[in-house]
C-alpha positions as CSV (number, residue, x, y, z in Angstrom):
1,X,17.8,-4.9,-40.7
2,X,16.3,-6.7,-43.7
3,X,14.6,-5.1,-46.6
4,X,11.3,-6.7,-45.5
5,X,11.3,-4.5,-42.4
6,X,12.0,-1.0,-43.8
7,X,8.7,0.5,-45.2
8,X,6.8,3.7,-45.7
9,X,4.2,4.5,-43.1
10,X,1.5,3.6,-45.7
11,X,3.1,0.3,-46.4
12,X,3.3,-0.5,-42.7
13,X,-0.5,0.1,-42.5
14,X,-1.4,-1.8,-45.7
15,X,-2.8,-5.3,-45.5
16,X,-1.2,-6.5,-48.7
17,X,2.5,-6.7,-48.3
18,X,4.0,-7.7,-51.6
19,X,2.9,-8.2,-55.2
20,X,3.0,-11.8,-56.5
21,X,6.0,-12.9,-58.6
22,X,4.4,-12.2,-62.0
23,X,3.5,-8.7,-61.1
24,X,6.9,-8.3,-59.5
25,X,8.5,-9.1,-62.8
26,X,6.3,-6.5,-64.6
27,X,7.1,-3.9,-62.0
28,X,10.9,-4.5,-62.5
29,X,10.3,-3.8,-66.3
30,X,8.4,-0.7,-65.4
31,X,11.2,0.4,-63.0
32,X,13.8,0.0,-65.8
33,X,11.6,1.9,-68.3
34,X,11.2,4.8,-65.8
35,X,15.0,5.0,-65.3
36,X,15.6,4.8,-69.1
37,X,13.2,7.6,-69.6
38,X,14.9,9.7,-66.8
39,X,18.2,9.2,-68.7
40,X,16.5,10.3,-71.9
41,X,15.3,13.5,-70.1
42,X,18.8,14.0,-68.8
43,X,20.2,13.8,-72.4
44,X,17.5,16.1,-73.7
45,X,18.1,18.7,-71.0
46,X,21.8,18.6,-71.7
47,X,21.2,19.2,-75.5
48,X,18.7,22.0,-74.7
49,X,21.1,23.7,-72.4
50,X,23.9,23.4,-75.0
51,X,21.6,25.0,-77.6
52,X,20.8,27.9,-75.3
53,X,17.3,26.8,-74.2
54,X,17.9,27.4,-70.5
55,X,14.5,27.3,-69.0
56,X,13.3,24.4,-71.2
57,X,16.4,22.5,-70.1
58,X,15.5,23.0,-66.5
59,X,11.9,21.8,-67.0
60,X,13.1,18.7,-68.8
61,X,15.8,18.0,-66.1
62,X,13.2,18.4,-63.4
63,X,11.0,15.9,-65.3
64,X,13.9,13.5,-65.3
65,X,14.1,13.9,-61.5
66,X,10.4,13.1,-61.2
67,X,11.0,9.9,-63.3
68,X,13.7,8.8,-60.9
69,X,11.3,9.3,-58.0
70,X,8.6,7.3,-59.8
71,X,11.1,4.5,-60.5
72,X,12.1,4.3,-56.8
73,X,8.4,4.1,-55.8
74,X,7.8,1.4,-58.3
75,X,10.7,-0.6,-57.0
76,X,9.8,-0.1,-53.4
77,X,6.2,-1.2,-54.1
78,X,7.6,-4.3,-55.9
79,X,9.7,-5.0,-52.8
80,X,6.8,-4.5,-50.4
81,X,8.4,-1.3,-49.1
82,X,5.8,1.2,-50.4
83,X,2.0,0.8,-50.4
84,X,-0.1,0.3,-53.6
85,X,-1.7,3.7,-52.9
86,X,1.8,5.3,-53.1
87,X,2.6,3.4,-56.3
88,X,-0.7,4.6,-57.9
89,X,-0.1,8.2,-56.8
90,X,3.4,8.1,-58.3
91,X,1.7,8.2,-61.7
92,X,-0.3,11.3,-60.8
93,X,1.6,13.4,-58.2
94,X,4.5,15.6,-59.1
95,X,5.1,16.3,-55.4
96,X,5.3,12.6,-54.3
97,X,7.8,11.7,-57.0
98,X,10.1,14.6,-56.1
99,X,9.7,14.2,-52.3
100,X,10.5,10.5,-52.6
101,X,14.0,11.3,-54.0
102,X,14.7,13.0,-50.6
103,X,13.4,10.1,-48.5
104,X,15.1,9.2,-45.3
105,X,15.6,5.7,-43.8
106,X,14.8,5.9,-40.1
107,X,16.0,2.8,-38.3
108,X,14.1,1.9,-35.1
109,X,16.7,-0.1,-33.2
110,X,14.2,-1.0,-30.4
111,X,11.8,-2.4,-33.0
112,X,13.4,-3.2,-36.3
113,X,10.1,-4.1,-38.1
114,X,8.8,-0.6,-37.2
115,X,11.7,1.1,-39.2
116,X,10.4,3.6,-41.7
117,X,11.1,5.2,-45.1
118,X,10.0,8.8,-44.5
119,X,9.4,11.5,-47.1
120,X,7.9,15.0,-46.8
121,X,5.6,16.2,-49.6
122,X,6.1,19.8,-48.6
123,X,9.8,19.5,-49.4
124,X,9.0,19.3,-53.1
125,X,6.9,22.4,-53.4
126,X,9.7,25.0,-54.1
127,X,11.2,22.7,-56.8
128,X,7.8,22.2,-58.5
129,X,7.3,26.0,-58.4
130,X,10.7,26.5,-60.2
131,X,9.6,24.0,-62.8
132,X,6.4,25.9,-63.4
133,X,8.4,29.2,-63.7
134,X,10.6,27.5,-66.3
135,X,7.6,26.4,-68.4
136,X,5.2,29.3,-68.3
137,X,5.3,33.1,-68.8
138,X,4.1,34.7,-65.6
139,X,2.8,38.1,-64.8
140,X,4.1,40.7,-62.4
141,X,1.9,43.0,-60.2
142,X,1.6,45.5,-63.0
143,X,0.5,42.9,-65.6
144,X,4.0,42.8,-67.2
145,X,5.5,39.5,-68.4
146,X,7.8,37.5,-66.3
147,X,9.7,35.4,-68.8
148,X,10.9,31.9,-68.0
149,X,14.4,32.7,-69.2
150,X,14.7,35.5,-66.6
151,X,13.5,33.2,-63.8
152,X,15.9,30.2,-64.2
153,X,19.6,31.1,-64.2
154,X,21.9,28.9,-66.3
155,X,24.0,27.8,-63.2
156,X,20.8,26.4,-61.6
157,X,20.1,24.4,-64.7
158,X,23.7,23.1,-64.8
159,X,23.4,22.2,-61.1
160,X,20.1,20.4,-61.8
161,X,21.6,18.4,-64.6
162,X,24.7,17.5,-62.6
163,X,22.4,16.3,-59.7
164,X,20.4,14.2,-62.2
165,X,23.6,12.7,-63.6
166,X,24.8,11.8,-60.1
167,X,21.5,10.3,-59.0
168,X,21.2,8.2,-62.2
169,X,24.8,7.0,-61.9
170,X,24.4,6.2,-58.2
171,X,21.2,4.2,-58.7
172,X,22.9,2.2,-61.5
173,X,25.9,1.5,-59.3
174,X,23.9,0.6,-56.2
175,X,21.5,-1.7,-58.2
176,X,24.5,-3.5,-59.8
177,X,26.4,-3.9,-56.6
178,X,23.5,-5.0,-54.4
179,X,21.6,-6.9,-57.1
180,X,18.5,-5.1,-55.8
181,X,16.3,-2.2,-56.9
182,X,14.9,0.9,-55.2
183,X,15.5,1.6,-51.6
184,X,16.6,-2.0,-51.0
185,X,19.7,-1.4,-53.2
186,X,20.8,1.4,-50.8
187,X,20.1,-0.7,-47.6
188,X,22.2,-3.8,-48.3
């Protein structure tokens, strides 16, 4: 199973398979920038939580999670594993970035080139809704306020930050060990 075979459904259907070398190099720089920004969000979320800004810490941690998803899509596009449409959408869609972090690698042993990277946009909906509750005051059915600090418990924020830490560290380790980026680093 080579990295040239495992692709998203959209990448399998695309006519253009891989960016040229110059663009590939720019995409690697973009990938690194996304991960660096995700790490900055991690650090900011930790500082906000330490200062008692619980809901704000959750929103920033979630944004870091989105940046990781975007980085993985950038890398997979660079490697010919994601379509250009997915790459473009990664800069607009919250759902895609979050869903891509939960992607699965489905190996088709009968037809290796048909193996697929699968993600489900619906899986990101509840996480995005929690982010929205962390950012904005809502209203109840009697027009009373629903405050973000009552919607997001501290332990959920601590869990989100730990998950962000684990994911960033795992990506750093896999990239270094495999000398690859994105999904390819997990498939070597």
